C-alpha positions as protocol buffer text, in pm:
chain_id: "A"
residue {
  index: 1
  type: UNK
  ca { x: 14107 y: 1661 z: 9456 }
}
residue {
  index: 2
  type: UNK
  ca { x: 13975 y: 1880 z: 9175 }
}
residue {
  index: 3
  type: UNK
  ca { x: 13670 y: 2128 z: 9236 }
}
residue {
  index: 4
  type: UNK
  ca { x: 13484 y: 2330 z: 8978 }
}
residue {
  index: 5
  type: UNK
  ca { x: 13517 y: 2685 z: 9143 }
}
residue {
  index: 6
  type: UNK
  ca { x: 13321 y: 2975 z: 9065 }
}
residue {
  index: 7
  type: UNK
  ca { x: 13572 y: 3266 z: 9167 }
}
residue {
  index: 8
  type: UNK
  ca { x: 13281 y: 3519 z: 9088 }
}
residue {
  index: 9
  type: UNK
  ca { x: 12933 y: 3535 z: 8990 }
}
residue {
  index: 10
  type: UNK
  ca { x: 12839 y: 3501 z: 8629 }
}
residue {
  index: 11
  type: UNK
  ca { x: 12792 y: 3272 z: 8327 }
}
residue {
  index: 12
  type: UNK
  ca { x: 12908 y: 2933 z: 8282 }
}
residue {
  index: 13
  type: UNK
  ca { x: 13256 y: 3081 z: 8173 }
}
residue {
  index: 14
  type: UNK
  ca { x: 13345 y: 3163 z: 8523 }
}
residue {
  index: 15
  type: UNK
  ca { x: 13415 y: 2808 z: 8624 }
}
residue {
  index: 16
  type: UNK
  ca { x: 13775 y: 2741 z: 8692 }
}
residue {
  index: 17
  type: UNK
  ca { x: 13922 y: 2385 z: 8787 }
}
residue {
  index: 18
  type: UNK
  ca { x: 14129 y: 2412 z: 9098 }
}
residue {
  index: 19
  type: UNK
  ca { x: 14327 y: 2152 z: 9335 }
}
residue {
  index: 20
  type: UNK
  ca { x: 14231 y: 2114 z: 9689 }
}
residue {
  index: 21
  type: UNK
  ca { x: 14314 y: 1869 z: 9967 }
}
residue {
  index: 22
  type: UNK
  ca { x: 14091 y: 1551 z: 10005 }
}
residue {
  index: 23
  type: UNK
  ca { x: 13858 y: 1617 z: 10293 }
}
residue {
  index: 24
  type: UNK
  ca { x: 13854 y: 1374 z: 10584 }
}
residue {
  index: 25
  type: UNK
  ca { x: 13501 y: 1258 z: 10727 }
}
residue {
  index: 26
  type: UNK
  ca { x: 13460 y: 1327 z: 11103 }
}
residue {
  index: 27
  type: UNK
  ca { x: 13238 y: 1148 z: 11333 }
}
residue {
  index: 28
  type: UNK
  ca { x: 12873 y: 1081 z: 11179 }
}
residue {
  index: 29
  type: UNK
  ca { x: 13012 y: 1151 z: 10822 }
}
residue {
  index: 30
  type: UNK
  ca { x: 13125 y: 966 z: 10500 }
}
residue {
  index: 31
  type: UNK
  ca { x: 13343 y: 1051 z: 10225 }
}
residue {
  index: 32
  type: UNK
  ca { x: 13198 y: 1004 z: 9866 }
}
residue {
  index: 33
  type: UNK
  ca { x: 13438 y: 971 z: 9560 }
}
residue {
  index: 34
  type: UNK
  ca { x: 13202 y: 1150 z: 9340 }
}
residue {
  index: 35
  type: UNK
  ca { x: 13119 y: 1002 z: 8982 }
}
residue {
  index: 36
  type: UNK
  ca { x: 12834 y: 1254 z: 8869 }
}
residue {
  index: 37
  type: UNK
  ca { x: 12683 y: 1569 z: 9019 }
}
residue {
  index: 38
  type: UNK
  ca { x: 12354 y: 1699 z: 8951 }
}
residue {
  index: 39
  type: UNK
  ca { x: 12291 y: 2032 z: 8800 }
}
residue {
  index: 40
  type: UNK
  ca { x: 11963 y: 2199 z: 8931 }
}
residue {
  index: 41
  type: UNK
  ca { x: 11832 y: 2547 z: 8980 }
}
residue {
  index: 42
  type: UNK
  ca { x: 12001 y: 2645 z: 9280 }
}
residue {
  index: 43
  type: UNK
  ca { x: 12335 y: 2573 z: 9138 }
}
residue {
  index: 44
  type: UNK
  ca { x: 12254 y: 2793 z: 8836 }
}
residue {
  index: 45
  type: UNK
  ca { x: 12098 y: 3074 z: 9069 }
}
residue {
  index: 46
  type: UNK
  ca { x: 12414 y: 3039 z: 9288 }
}
residue {
  index: 47
  type: UNK
  ca { x: 12635 y: 3081 z: 9022 }
}
residue {
  index: 48
  type: UNK
  ca { x: 12450 y: 3389 z: 8907 }
}
residue {
  index: 49
  type: UNK
  ca { x: 12473 y: 3532 z: 9249 }
}
residue {
  index: 50
  type: UNK
  ca { x: 12091 y: 3507 z: 9306 }
}
residue {
  index: 51
  type: UNK
  ca { x: 12038 y: 3232 z: 9556 }
}
residue {
  index: 52
  type: UNK
  ca { x: 12021 y: 3388 z: 9900 }
}
residue {
  index: 53
  type: UNK
  ca { x: 12186 y: 3101 z: 10110 }
}
residue {
  index: 54
  type: UNK
  ca { x: 12491 y: 3064 z: 9876 }
}
residue {
  index: 55
  type: UNK
  ca { x: 12816 y: 3145 z: 10029 }
}
residue {
  index: 56
  type: UNK
  ca { x: 13034 y: 3425 z: 9856 }
}
residue {
  index: 57
  type: UNK
  ca { x: 13279 y: 3369 z: 9590 }
}
residue {
  index: 58
  type: UNK
  ca { x: 13489 y: 3166 z: 9576 }
}
residue {
  index: 59
  type: UNK
  ca { x: 13254 y: 2866 z: 9615 }
}
residue {
  index: 60
  type: UNK
  ca { x: 13183 y: 2547 z: 9496 }
}
residue {
  index: 61
  type: UNK
  ca { x: 12830 y: 2463 z: 9398 }
}
residue {
  index: 62
  type: UNK
  ca { x: 12668 y: 2126 z: 9359 }
}
residue {
  index: 63
  type: UNK
  ca { x: 12382 y: 2023 z: 9582 }
}
residue {
  index: 64
  type: UNK
  ca { x: 12362 y: 1657 z: 9480 }
}
residue {
  index: 65
  type: UNK
  ca { x: 12602 y: 1372 z: 9398 }
}
residue {
  index: 66
  type: UNK
  ca { x: 12626 y: 1012 z: 9307 }
}
residue {
  index: 67
  type: UNK
  ca { x: 12949 y: 813 z: 9400 }
}
residue {
  index: 68
  type: UNK
  ca { x: 13096 y: 538 z: 9590 }
}
residue {
  index: 69
  type: UNK
  ca { x: 13206 y: 564 z: 9961 }
}
residue {
  index: 70
  type: UNK
  ca { x: 13577 y: 542 z: 10018 }
}
residue {
  index: 71
  type: UNK
  ca { x: 13605 y: 658 z: 10402 }
}
residue {
  index: 72
  type: UNK
  ca { x: 13368 y: 655 z: 10686 }
}
residue {
  index: 73
  type: UNK
  ca { x: 13406 y: 852 z: 11004 }
}
residue {
  index: 74
  type: UNK
  ca { x: 13344 y: 732 z: 11374 }
}
residue {
  index: 75
  type: UNK
  ca { x: 12987 y: 629 z: 11471 }
}
residue {
  index: 76
  type: UNK
  ca { x: 12848 y: 560 z: 11118 }
}
residue {
  index: 77
  type: UNK
  ca { x: 12657 y: 253 z: 11075 }
}
residue {
  index: 78
  type: UNK
  ca { x: 12485 y: 99 z: 10768 }
}
residue {
  index: 79
  type: UNK
  ca { x: 12750 y: 212 z: 10524 }
}
residue {
  index: 80
  type: UNK
  ca { x: 13092 y: 21 z: 10388 }
}
residue {
  index: 81
  type: UNK
  ca { x: 13349 y: 150 z: 10164 }
}
residue {
  index: 82
  type: UNK
  ca { x: 13247 y: 87 z: 9799 }
}
residue {
  index: 83
  type: UNK
  ca { x: 12886 y: 151 z: 9860 }
}
residue {
  index: 84
  type: UNK
  ca { x: 12717 y: 304 z: 9593 }
}
residue {
  index: 85
  type: UNK
  ca { x: 12540 y: 623 z: 9710 }
}
residue {
  index: 86
  type: UNK
  ca { x: 12330 y: 927 z: 9628 }
}
residue {
  index: 87
  type: UNK
  ca { x: 12365 y: 1238 z: 9841 }
}
residue {
  index: 88
  type: UNK
  ca { x: 12265 y: 1570 z: 9923 }
}
residue {
  index: 89
  type: UNK
  ca { x: 12556 y: 1815 z: 9971 }
}
residue {
  index: 90
  type: UNK
  ca { x: 12441 y: 2164 z: 10006 }
}
residue {
  index: 91
  type: UNK
  ca { x: 12710 y: 2312 z: 9799 }
}
residue {
  index: 92
  type: UNK
  ca { x: 13070 y: 2160 z: 9743 }
}
residue {
  index: 93
  type: UNK
  ca { x: 12931 y: 1867 z: 9505 }
}
residue {
  index: 94
  type: UNK
  ca { x: 13131 y: 1994 z: 9213 }
}
residue {
  index: 95
  type: UNK
  ca { x: 13429 y: 1818 z: 9342 }
}
residue {
  index: 96
  type: UNK
  ca { x: 13607 y: 1493 z: 9299 }
}
residue {
  index: 97
  type: UNK
  ca { x: 13533 y: 1403 z: 9669 }
}
residue {
  index: 98
  type: UNK
  ca { x: 13285 y: 1538 z: 9915 }
}
residue {
  index: 99
  type: UNK
  ca { x: 13236 y: 1465 z: 10289 }
}
residue {
  index: 100
  type: UNK
  ca { x: 12859 y: 1478 z: 10394 }
}
residue {
  index: 101
  type: UNK
  ca { x: 12665 y: 1368 z: 10717 }
}
residue {
  index: 102
  type: UNK
  ca { x: 12561 y: 991 z: 10682 }
}
residue {
  index: 103
  type: UNK
  ca { x: 12217 y: 1103 z: 10725 }
}
residue {
  index: 104
  type: UNK
  ca { x: 12241 y: 1273 z: 10394 }
}
residue {
  index: 105
  type: UNK
  ca { x: 12372 y: 976 z: 10182 }
}
residue {
  index: 106
  type: UNK
  ca { x: 12125 y: 714 z: 10068 }
}
residue {
  index: 107
  type: UNK
  ca { x: 12192 y: 348 z: 9920 }
}
residue {
  index: 108
  type: UNK
  ca { x: 12075 y: 376 z: 9541 }
}
residue {
  index: 109
  type: UNK
  ca { x: 11969 y: 31 z: 9432 }
}
residue {
  index: 110
  type: UNK
  ca { x: 11774 y: 159 z: 9125 }
}
residue {
  index: 111
  type: UNK
  ca { x: 11940 y: 84 z: 8797 }
}
residue {
  index: 112
  type: UNK
  ca { x: 12019 y: 415 z: 8662 }
}
residue {
  index: 113
  type: UNK
  ca { x: 12328 y: 534 z: 8535 }
}
residue {
  index: 114
  type: UNK
  ca { x: 12551 y: 757 z: 8769 }
}
residue {
  index: 115
  type: UNK
  ca { x: 12460 y: 1072 z: 8602 }
}
residue {
  index: 116
  type: UNK
  ca { x: 12102 y: 1001 z: 8627 }
}
residue {
  index: 117
  type: UNK
  ca { x: 12118 y: 891 z: 8985 }
}
residue {
  index: 118
  type: UNK
  ca { x: 12291 y: 1223 z: 9057 }
}
residue {
  index: 119
  type: UNK
  ca { x: 11984 y: 1387 z: 8943 }
}
residue {
  index: 120
  type: UNK
  ca { x: 11720 y: 1242 z: 9189 }
}
residue {
  index: 121
  type: UNK
  ca { x: 11815 y: 1362 z: 9548 }
}
residue {
  index: 122
  type: UNK
  ca { x: 11711 y: 1725 z: 9528 }
}
residue {
  index: 123
  type: UNK
  ca { x: 11427 y: 1687 z: 9301 }
}
residue {
  index: 124
  type: UNK
  ca { x: 11255 y: 1360 z: 9447 }
}
residue {
  index: 125
  type: UNK
  ca { x: 11330 y: 1453 z: 9825 }
}
residue {
  index: 126
  type: UNK
  ca { x: 11160 y: 1804 z: 9763 }
}
residue {
  index: 127
  type: UNK
  ca { x: 10877 y: 1633 z: 9606 }
}
residue {
  index: 128
  type: UNK
  ca { x: 10846 y: 1377 z: 9860 }
}
residue {
  index: 129
  type: UNK
  ca { x: 10850 y: 1616 z: 10137 }
}
residue {
  index: 130
  type: UNK
  ca { x: 10602 y: 1848 z: 10003 }
}
residue {
  index: 131
  type: UNK
  ca { x: 10349 y: 1544 z: 9915 }
}
residue {
  index: 132
  type: UNK
  ca { x: 10415 y: 1290 z: 10195 }
}
residue {
  index: 133
  type: UNK
  ca { x: 10503 y: 1501 z: 10470 }
}
residue {
  index: 134
  type: UNK
  ca { x: 10346 y: 1854 z: 10422 }
}
residue {
  index: 135
  type: UNK
  ca { x: 10047 y: 1765 z: 10205 }
}
residue {
  index: 136
  type: UNK
  ca { x: 10005 y: 1415 z: 10379 }
}
residue {
  index: 137
  type: UNK
  ca { x: 9880 y: 1288 z: 10013 }
}
residue {
  index: 138
  type: UNK
  ca { x: 9651 y: 981 z: 10053 }
}
residue {
  index: 139
  type: UNK
  ca { x: 9548 y: 710 z: 9793 }
}
residue {
  index: 140
  type: UNK
  ca { x: 9235 y: 844 z: 9605 }
}
residue {
  index: 141
  type: UNK
  ca { x: 9309 y: 1222 z: 9652 }
}
residue {
  index: 142
  type: UNK
  ca { x: 9354 y: 1458 z: 9388 }
}
residue {
  index: 143
  type: UNK
  ca { x: 9690 y: 1674 z: 9334 }
}
residue {
  index: 144
  type: UNK
  ca { x: 9744 y: 1989 z: 9141 }
}
residue {
  index: 145
  type: UNK
  ca { x: 10109 y: 2006 z: 9046 }
}
residue {
  index: 146
  type: UNK
  ca { x: 10236 y: 2337 z: 8885 }
}
residue {
  index: 147
  type: UNK
  ca { x: 10506 y: 2331 z: 8672 }
}
residue {
  index: 148
  type: UNK
  ca { x: 10456 y: 1958 z: 8595 }
}
residue {
  index: 149
  type: UNK
  ca { x: 10729 y: 1961 z: 8311 }
}
residue {
  index: 150
  type: UNK
  ca { x: 11007 y: 2079 z: 8576 }
}
residue {
  index: 151
  type: UNK
  ca { x: 11230 y: 1844 z: 8779 }
}
residue {
  index: 152
  type: UNK
  ca { x: 11058 y: 1893 z: 9070 }
}
residue {
  index: 153
  type: UNK
  ca { x: 10700 y: 1843 z: 8899 }
}
residue {
  index: 154
  type: UNK
  ca { x: 10812 y: 1544 z: 8703 }
}
residue {
  index: 155
  type: UNK
  ca { x: 10931 y: 1403 z: 9071 }
}
residue {
  index: 156
  type: UNK
  ca { x: 10578 y: 1513 z: 9204 }
}
residue {
  index: 157
  type: UNK
  ca { x: 10362 y: 1354 z: 8938 }
}
residue {
  index: 158
  type: UNK
  ca { x: 10553 y: 1009 z: 8952 }
}
residue {
  index: 159
  type: UNK
  ca { x: 10528 y: 1000 z: 9334 }
}
residue {
  index: 160
  type: UNK
  ca { x: 10173 y: 1117 z: 9347 }
}
residue {
  index: 161
  type: UNK
  ca { x: 10088 y: 836 z: 9088 }
}
residue {
  index: 162
  type: UNK
  ca { x: 10278 y: 571 z: 9309 }
}
residue {
  index: 163
  type: UNK
  ca { x: 10066 y: 695 z: 9597 }
}
residue {
  index: 164
  type: UNK
  ca { x: 9751 y: 623 z: 9358 }
}
residue {
  index: 165
  type: UNK
  ca { x: 9638 y: 972 z: 9361 }
}
residue {
  index: 166
  type: UNK
  ca { x: 9507 y: 1150 z: 9059 }
}
residue {
  index: 167
  type: UNK
  ca { x: 9716 y: 1418 z: 8911 }
}
residue {
  index: 168
  type: UNK
  ca { x: 9635 y: 1734 z: 8755 }
}
residue {
  index: 169
  type: UNK
  ca { x: 9950 y: 1936 z: 8594 }
}
residue {
  index: 170
  type: UNK
  ca { x: 10007 y: 2273 z: 8459 }
}
residue {
  index: 171
  type: UNK
  ca { x: 10307 y: 2325 z: 8212 }
}
residue {
  index: 172
  type: UNK
  ca { x: 10405 y: 2542 z: 7935 }
}
residue {
  index: 173
  type: UNK
  ca { x: 10295 y: 2433 z: 7590 }
}
residue {
  index: 174
  type: UNK
  ca { x: 10631 y: 2282 z: 7503 }
}
residue {
  index: 175
  type: UNK
  ca { x: 10646 y: 2063 z: 7797 }
}
residue {
  index: 176
  type: UNK
  ca { x: 10310 y: 1907 z: 7731 }
}
residue {
  index: 177
  type: UNK
  ca { x: 10482 y: 1606 z: 7581 }
}
residue {
  index: 178
  type: UNK
  ca { x: 10716 y: 1515 z: 7819 }
}
residue {
  index: 179
  type: UNK
  ca { x: 10464 y: 1554 z: 8114 }
}
residue {
  index: 180
  type: UNK
  ca { x: 10247 y: 1324 z: 7919 }
}
residue {
  index: 181
  type: UNK
  ca { x: 10550 y: 1076 z: 7917 }
}
residue {
  index: 182
  type: UNK
  ca { x: 10634 y: 1135 z: 8274 }
}
residue {
  index: 183
  type: UNK
  ca { x: 10282 y: 1063 z: 8402 }
}
residue {
  index: 184
  type: UNK
  ca { x: 10244 y: 725 z: 8193 }
}
residue {
  index: 185
  type: UNK
  ca { x: 10570 y: 607 z: 8311 }
}
residue {
  index: 186
  type: UNK
  ca { x: 10485 y: 526 z: 8652 }
}
């Protein structure tokens, strides 16, 4: 398989394409043939050497992917080869193939392109955990969302509106139109 490897921290020019062996899923894992990988802030910070949890180079970034399951480890239920899924990867997503714990892969029935689907896991799961689990947002409440024009902010705005909460958002002036479009799309 091919991987986009960062041999040293730096600009996007540091990426190199290298060959690696296809990984084999173990118990509780699935292997995904990647069709698209998300690019998020953690990936950029990792490439620059500014993300505290990133491994040292050489490393393969990529926190989220979309693709089709092509192998399933023992003790995995609910998935079949060929299923289209999105997944959190916590590094390694810029690869043709990834192996992840089955609990980190999700069937994705929403009608989005593969590239759009790959951008969903980190932003929407971050927003969902913050709103639903940490804040325990309930219908009728009002929520203040800072940076409502960023990826997590857009997701939080949409998820809060789905929960029938009122949203007040902050964003830089250049992102106001995008925030308005996001708020009206739910």
